C-alpha positions as CSV (number, residue, x, y, z in Angstrom):
1,X,69.9,-16.4,76.4
2,X,69.9,-17.5,80.2
3,X,69.1,-14.0,81.3
4,X,65.8,-13.9,78.7
5,X,64.8,-17.7,80.1
6,X,65.1,-16.4,83.7
7,X,63.0,-13.2,82.7
8,X,60.5,-15.2,80.8
9,X,60.0,-17.7,83.8
10,X,59.6,-15.1,86.1
11,X,57.1,-13.4,84.2
12,X,55.2,-16.8,83.4
13,X,55.2,-17.4,87.2
14,X,53.7,-14.0,88.1
15,X,51.1,-15.0,85.2
16,X,50.3,-17.9,86.8
17,X,50.2,-16.7,90.4
18,X,47.6,-13.9,88.9
19,X,45.4,-16.6,87.1
20,X,45.6,-18.7,90.3
21,X,43.7,-15.9,92.3
22,X,40.9,-15.4,90.0
23,X,38.0,-17.5,91.4
24,X,36.8,-20.5,89.0
25,X,33.4,-20.5,87.6
26,X,32.6,-23.5,89.8
27,X,34.2,-21.1,93.1
28,X,32.0,-18.4,92.0
29,X,29.0,-20.5,91.5
30,X,29.6,-22.0,95.0
31,X,30.5,-18.6,96.6
32,X,26.9,-17.1,95.1
33,X,25.0,-20.0,96.3
34,X,26.5,-19.9,100.1
35,X,26.0,-16.1,100.0
36,X,22.4,-16.0,98.6
37,X,21.1,-19.1,100.8
38,X,22.4,-16.7,103.5
39,X,20.7,-13.7,102.7
40,X,17.5,-15.3,101.8
41,X,17.9,-16.9,105.6
42,X,18.6,-13.5,107.0
43,X,21.9,-15.0,108.3
44,X,24.0,-12.2,109.1
45,X,27.0,-13.9,110.4
46,X,27.1,-16.0,107.4
47,X,26.7,-13.3,105.0
48,X,29.3,-11.1,106.7
49,X,31.9,-14.0,106.5
50,X,31.4,-14.3,102.8
51,X,32.2,-10.7,102.3
52,X,35.8,-8.8,101.9
53,X,36.2,-6.4,104.8
54,X,35.8,-3.4,103.2
55,X,32.3,-4.4,102.1
56,X,31.1,-6.1,105.3
57,X,31.5,-2.9,106.9
58,X,28.7,-1.3,105.0
59,X,26.1,-4.1,105.6
60,X,23.7,-3.6,108.6
61,X,21.3,-6.1,109.9
62,X,18.3,-3.9,108.9
63,X,19.7,-3.8,105.1
64,X,20.1,-7.6,105.2
65,X,16.7,-8.2,106.6
66,X,15.0,-6.0,104.2
67,X,17.0,-8.0,101.0
68,X,15.7,-11.1,102.6
69,X,12.3,-10.0,102.6
70,X,12.6,-8.9,98.8
71,X,13.8,-12.7,98.1
72,X,10.9,-14.0,100.2
73,X,8.1,-12.0,98.3
74,X,9.4,-13.5,95.1
75,X,9.0,-16.9,96.7
76,X,11.0,-20.1,98.2
77,X,14.6,-19.7,96.7
78,X,15.3,-22.6,94.1
79,X,18.4,-22.6,92.1
80,X,21.4,-20.1,90.7
81,X,22.3,-20.3,86.7
82,X,25.3,-18.6,85.6
83,X,24.4,-15.8,83.3
84,X,27.8,-14.2,82.4
85,X,31.2,-14.2,84.4
86,X,34.7,-12.7,84.1
87,X,37.4,-14.2,86.5
88,X,39.8,-11.2,85.2
89,X,37.5,-8.7,86.8
90,X,35.7,-11.1,89.3
91,X,32.5,-9.8,87.8
92,X,29.7,-12.5,87.7
93,X,26.1,-12.6,86.8
94,X,23.5,-15.2,87.7
95,X,19.8,-16.0,87.4
96,X,18.2,-16.3,90.8
97,X,15.1,-18.8,90.2
98,X,12.4,-18.5,93.1
99,X,8.9,-20.1,93.0
100,X,7.4,-17.1,92.1
101,X,9.7,-15.5,89.6
102,X,13.4,-14.3,88.7
103,X,16.0,-11.6,90.3
104,X,19.2,-11.3,88.7
105,X,22.1,-11.5,90.9
106,X,25.4,-9.4,90.3
107,X,28.3,-10.3,92.0
108,X,31.9,-9.4,92.3
109,X,34.8,-11.4,93.8
110,X,37.4,-9.6,95.2
111,X,41.3,-10.3,94.8
112,X,40.8,-11.9,98.3
113,X,38.3,-14.5,97.2
114,X,35.7,-12.9,99.4
115,X,32.5,-11.1,97.9
116,X,33.3,-7.6,97.3
117,X,30.1,-6.8,95.8
118,X,26.6,-8.3,95.8
119,X,23.3,-7.1,94.1
120,X,19.6,-8.7,93.5
121,X,17.8,-6.9,90.6
122,X,14.3,-8.3,90.3
123,X,13.7,-9.4,86.8
124,X,10.7,-7.3,85.0
125,X,8.0,-9.9,84.1
126,X,6.0,-9.5,81.1
127,X,2.4,-9.6,81.5
128,X,1.1,-12.3,79.5
129,X,-0.4,-11.2,76.1
130,X,-3.9,-10.2,76.0
131,X,-5.8,-11.8,73.2
132,X,-6.5,-8.8,70.5
133,X,-10.1,-8.3,69.6
134,X,-11.1,-8.2,66.1
135,X,-14.1,-6.6,64.7
């Protein structure tokens, strides 16, 4: 029985350790806010500081500037609201609100707690309905 308890304790410790590496919803929100504000400001140093080592090697100043320009084209950044999140996989989605529209933010947090993937997708804006003519 002692062996079983020791094994159970070890497995529980491993499970708790794995869970503690998964970012909480609040942490994911804070990280998403930080990186989104840095990208919007075209702040390369802060942006790179939020990404894991493998991902930051793929980011160029030109790409960051282009993404920042796309964000500015939608207006002033207002807020992020979490749409979906899975701490087990580190994948999160947020609605990014700008003064002129919305963008979908898709982000993956690596086991290191840093951003492993970051993608902004413009939300399709439906044109206002046109009055139908009768006649």
